[in-house]
N, C-alpha and C positions, 0 to 999 in steps of 0.2 A: 223624129222630125227635128230639123235643125232650126236654131233660133239665131236670127241675124241681128247683129248690133252694129250700129254705124259709128265711124269714128268720131263723128261730131258729138255724139252723146257721151263717149268716153272722155273727150276733151272738156266738155262742159262739167262733167262730174269731177274730174281732177281738179279743175279750176276752183270749183266750189269747196272741195276738201282741203285744198291748199290754205284757204283762207280760214276756214273753220277750225282745222288743226292748230293754226298759229294763234288763234284768238280765243279759243274756247278750251280751257283746261277740262279734261274728262272728269265726269262726275265722281267716279271711284277715287280719284286722286284728291279732289276736293274734300270728299268725305273723310279720307284718311288723314289729311291735314287737320281738319276739324277734330277728329277723334284723338289725334296726337297732342293737341294743344293743352287739353286739361291734365294730361299725365306728364307732360314734359317738365323735368325738375329744375331746369334752368329758367330763371325770370327773363333773361334776355332771350333764350330760345323761345319762350312763349310769345314774346313780342314779335319775334321774327316770323313764327308760323301765323300770327295774326296778319302781319303785312304781306305775307305771301298769299293769303286768302283774299285780302283787300285787293291785292294787285290783280288776282285772278277775276275778281268780280268786276273791276273797272274794265279789264281787257274785254270780258264778255259783253258788258253793257255798251261800251264805246266800239266794239268791233276793232280793237287795236291789238297789235301782237303782245302776247304775254311776256315775251323777252325780246331783246333787240337782236340776239342771235336767232334768226328764223331758219337756220339750219341748212344742211344739204338734204334735198328732198328724197327720202327713201319710200318707194312704193311697193306694196305686197299685192300682186294680181293673182287671184284664183279663178281660173277659167274652166268652165264646165266643157267637157270634150264634145257637146252637142252644140256649142256656140260657134257661129261664123262671125268674123270680124270683117264688115264691109266697108269699102271706100278708101282703103289705104292701110298704112302700118299702124299697129296698136302702139308701138313704141314712139312713133312720131306723134300720134294723138296724145299719149300721156305727157310727153315733153311740151307739146303746145298747151296743154292744161296748166302745166307747172309755169310756163312762160306768161300765160294770162293771169294766173292766180297771183303770182308775185307782183306782177305790174298793177293789177286791179286793186290788190290788197295793201298797196304800198309796203310790201314786205322787202327786208333787205336782201340784196343779192350777194350770195357769199361763196359762189362756185367759181373756181378757175378752171381754165380749158385744160391745162397740163400741169402735173405736180412739180414740174421743173421750171417752166418759163412763168408761171403764176399770173398769167393774164386772165382778168375777170370777164366771164362770158356776158355779164350785164343783164342776165335774165334767170339766173339760178338753174339753168339747164346745163347739162343733162342730169336727169334724176338717176339714182341707182334703183334699179327695177328688179324684182324678184318674181318670177313666174312659177305657178304650181298648176298642173292640169288634173282636174278631178272629174268624176262622173257628173252628169246633169247639164242643165241649161243656164246656170247663173254664171254672171261675171261679177266678182266681188273685189272691190278695190280698197286698200287701206293706205292712207297718205301719212307717213310718220316723219315729220321734219326733225332731223337730228343735230342738235347743237354740238359744237366740237369741244365746249369746256368739258362735258361728260364723255364725249367720244374719245378724246385724247387720254383719258384715264383708264380706258378699257384695256384688257390684256388677254393673251392666249398662251397656253403652255401645253406642250406635249409631255404629259406625265408618263412615267413608267407604270405598267399595271401593278407592280409590287407596291407602289405608293397608295394605291387604293383609295378608300373613302377619306381616310385622314389627310392624304395628300391633297384631295380635292377641296376639303374644308381649309386646310392651310393656305392653299392658293387663293381662294376667294377672299378670306380675311386679309391677307398680305395685300392683295390688289386694292381692297377698300382703304386699308390703313395708309398705304402709299398715296392713294388718291387725295386723302384729306378733304380740304375745303374746295378744291378745284372743280369737282363736278356739281357745285351748287346744291348741297344736301338741304333737306332730306331727299335721298336718292331712292330710285328703284333699281334693284340689281337683277339683271338677267343673266342666268347661267346656262351654257349649253355643254353637255357632257356626251362624248361619243362621236360616232361617225369618222370623219377625217378632219384634217385641220380646218378647211373651209366650212365643213358641215357644222361643226361645233360653233363656229363664229355665227353662222346664220341662225342656229338654234337660240344663241344667247340674245340676239336682237329681236327674234320673233317672241321670245319669252317676255320682253318688255310690254307687249301688247296685251297680256292676259290682265283682266280686270282684278284690281287688288283683293276685292271681297271674295274672289272665287278660289277654293281650295284646289290644289293639285289633285288630280283624280287618282294618282298612285299614292296610297298612304305612307309608304316609305319616304317618297320625295316631299310629301307634304310635312312630314315630320323634320326632314332634314332642312327644308326652307324655314320652318320655325326656329330650329336650333341656330341657323346661320344668321337669321334676323336678330335673334338675342344677342349673339356674339358681337355682331356688327354694331348694335346700339350700345354695347358696353365699352366700345372704343372711345367714346367721349368726344367725338368730333362735333356732333350736335348740328342744329340748323345753321345754315351758311358757315359752318366751321367754326363757330364761336363757343363751341362747348355745349353739352347737353346729352340728353338720353334719346333723342330722335335723330339718328344719323340716316336711317333707312326707313322706308314705309312698308317695303315688301321685298322679298326674295322669291324670284320666280324660276323655276328649273325646268328645262326640256332636255331629254335623253334621246339617244339613238344607238342603234346597234354599231359595234366597232370591231376592229381587228384584234386578234388574240395578243398581239404585241404592242398594242397602244392603248392610251387613255387621254384622249385630247379633252381639254377643259378651256372654255372661253367665258370670260366675264365681260358683258356689255353693260355699262352703267348708264342709267337715265337720270337726268336732273329732276329736281322738284317738278319741273314743267315737262314731264315725259309725254310729249304731244302726239296725238293721232285721231284721225277721223276716218270713217268707212262709209261706203255706200255700195248698192247693188244695182245692177242693170239686168 
């Protein structure tokens, strides 16, 4: 049986998620900030972590943006193959939800219509939308506003297979070291390994959505994540870049099959406010 979902329901959900994502820091990130505070070795670092938590609390209570950069709206849509979208275009429905959410939530409009002429669209559309079709009758939407302080520090590299795991580690550490304070640490580090150039980039962005407390289901990758997190936190960048032992809260890795001649690696950095909210229809 086909499940019908009307576009107005999609628009209403996206509108709600835009506001929620920008004003409510996910619980796993709040918990990680709290856990980091007592073990942070820098006194200033401890104070900054406290301030970040205080800011997140005020944002949640007052339904105000966590950060002035309310981001370019990235939307992940997972559609069951037994779902029928009725009443119009799903893409138009999502963009209308973004338009309404950013207006209703008094969120900063940061999107320009063209990378060359730089004219602001005044409503934060169009969103960047990724679609995935899966079995079933559910429509799952994740709204992940991406600020560009962290996005600008993200990198992709087409390594040679001969560079192997050590090459991957070196590239991740070099990327974070070069980023310094720019992505507003403590950060979450999404790493995509494999596929093609664009697949590795998408993997690295999707990796940012995994809850911090959830271990990688692949034991070898879980070990690599822990090793990279330890190395990153030894860089000394610290909270807000003022020095300390809490540069990153988590390293999340996703991999995919790739070509015998390639080793694509992408690092997508999320700031301390790696925001996202999700809903089902």
